[in-house]
N, C-alpha and C positions, 0 to 999 in steps of 0.2 A: 525578671522579664514579665511583661504584661500577658494576661491570659490569651489575648488575641495573637500576640507574637509567638507564644509557646505553641498554640494550635497550628499556626502557619509553619513553624519550624518542624513540628511533628509531621505534617503533611509532606514537607519537602524531603525529610529523612525517609519516609515511607515510599515516596515516589522514586527516590534514588535506589532504595532496596528492591523495589519491584523491577526497576530497569536492570539492576544487577542480576536478578534472577533470570530475566529474559535473555540477557547476554550469556551468562554462565551455563544455564540449563537449556538454552535453545527454545525457551518457552515463547510461543507466538500469541497466546491468548492473554489479553490484558486483565481480564477478570480473575483468571487463575493466578497470574503473577501477583495481582493485588491482594488476593486472599492469602497467598503464601507470605507476602511481605507483612501483612497484618499479624499473622501468627508469629513471625520472627520479631517484630517490633512491639508486640503486645497491645496494639491499637485495635481493639475489638469493636468499638463503636463506629459504625459505618459513616456517621456524620463527620468523623475525623479522618476519613480516607481521602487521598488525592484523587483528582479526576483522571480519566484515561488520557486526556490531553496533557496533563502535567507529567504523567508517566512517559508519554511519547517524547516530550521535551527532554526529560532526564535520560531517556534511552539514546536520543540523538547526541546529547552531550557526552555520554559515556563512550559511544562508538567513536566519536571524533577524538576524544582524549586518549583512549586506550588502544584503538585500532589504527588511528592516524591515517597515514598515506594509503595503507592497504584498503581501508574502508572507503576513502575518497575514490580510489581507482575502481572499486566494486560498484559504487553508486554511478560513476561515470559510464561504466560498461553497461549497466542495467538501463540507464537512461538512453544510451545509444541504441541498445537493442529495442527499447520501447519505441524510439523514433522510427526505426526501420519498420517495425510491425505496424505502426500508425500510418506510415506512408503506403504500406501494402494494402491496408484496409481503409484508405482515405475516404472512399465513398460512403462509409458508415459513420462519418463525423466522430472519429475516435477521440477519447480524452484519457490522459494518464491520470490514475488515481492511486491512493494507497501509500505504503512506505517508501517506494522509489521516488515518488513526487516529494514526500516530506524530507527525504535525504537519509532515512534510516533503513533503507532496504538492504536485504541480504541476497546473495546470488542464489542460494538454494530455494529461497521463497519466490524468486522470479518477479515478473512484471504483471500488473493488473491494469487492464484497459476497459473502459466503458465504450461500447459501440451502440449505434442507434440504427434501428431498421424497422420497416413496416411489419416484418415477420422474421422469425429466426431462420426460416428456410433460405432466406436471401444470403445469410452468412454461410449456411451449409454449402450452397452452390459456389460461393467465393472460395471456401476452403478446398472444395473438390477441384476447382479450376486451378488453384495453386498447388494441387497435389499434396496437401498438408493433412496428415493423419491426425485425428483429434479424439478426445474423450469428452462426453457431454454429461452434465448433471444440472439440477436446479438448485437455486439458493434463495432464501427468503431475505428480502431487503425491507428496511424500515423507511417510511416516508413521514413527512410532517403530519401532525394531527393524529399520530398513533397508527396510521395505516400501514399494513404490511402487504407486500406483493412478492410472488415468486417469479424469478426471471431465469432463463436458460444461461448456463455458463459453459463455454467451450474452452478446453485446455489442450495445449500441445507444447512441445519442447523444440526450441530453435537452438541448435548446437547443444549447449548445456543449460540454457536459460528457459525455465518454465514460463510460458505465456498464458495468461488467463483472460479470456474475452467474455465480458458480461454484456449480453444483448438486451438493451432497453428499448422501449418504444420511442419513436422520435419526439413525442411530447415531453419525454423526460429531460430533454435538453433545457426546457424551461423550468421543470420541476423535478430535479434529480433526487435519487435516494439520499438518505442521511449518511454522513461519514460516521462509521461505527466508533471512531475515536472522539471526534469533536461534537458529534450529534448535530451538526449543521449540514445543510445541503451540500453534497460533495460534487462541486462543479468541475474539479480537475483542471488539467492543462491541455489545450489543443496543440496541434502540430507547431504552429508559430510560437506559442508560449514555451513549448519544450525546446525548440531550436534556440530561443533566446536564453533559456536556462542553461543549456549546454555550452553556449558561447561564453557564459559568465563563469562556468566551472574552471577549475584549475587547468591552465593551459599546459602545464608540465605533465599532467597525467595522460597515459596512453588512451586513445579513444578507439579501442578495438571492439568491434561488434562481432558476436558469434554468427550473425546472419540468419536469414530464413531459408537458406539453401541446404542446410545440414539438419534435416528434421528427423526426429525419432519419436516414437510414441511414448 
């Protein structure tokens, strides 16, 4: 096998191993899973490591192969919950991002939405109006050109589904933060795009949403 082919095969094996670690150990951090996979496979040279995107692809493949219909139902439920939350916060131009959009989401990890507002207090008033209890923190996001910005993140639970609302300035609709997996601008899916995605999903899977009416902290 040519050196280039061997290198590619090694990356694929390591991506598969990292994905297996994420599934079996419940590991959510791509970097930690990649380091563990490197130790297991003996690939210590970082130049031979797979990208996060390659690991994400391997993770999606494993979930589809080994979790089958159960995983498909979970993703459908999460996307349905995401759609309901997006409709609730429609005025904030919501966009679905993260594992649920990619199809590799898990119920306990919940849904991640990017909202856009002139100030975070606008969302606080909306949450109060909906009588939704929440927790708030800040997270650092990367942008193109190496820029980093901190944005508020609001978290609540709808039924049993964690919902995370990232509040970005409205200008971020044109220049969104980078996807931590692909390292490209994370534009996500708006309501119409998610509706089309749901319509394309398996029609046999139950579309049961936990709803935003059964909220707990």
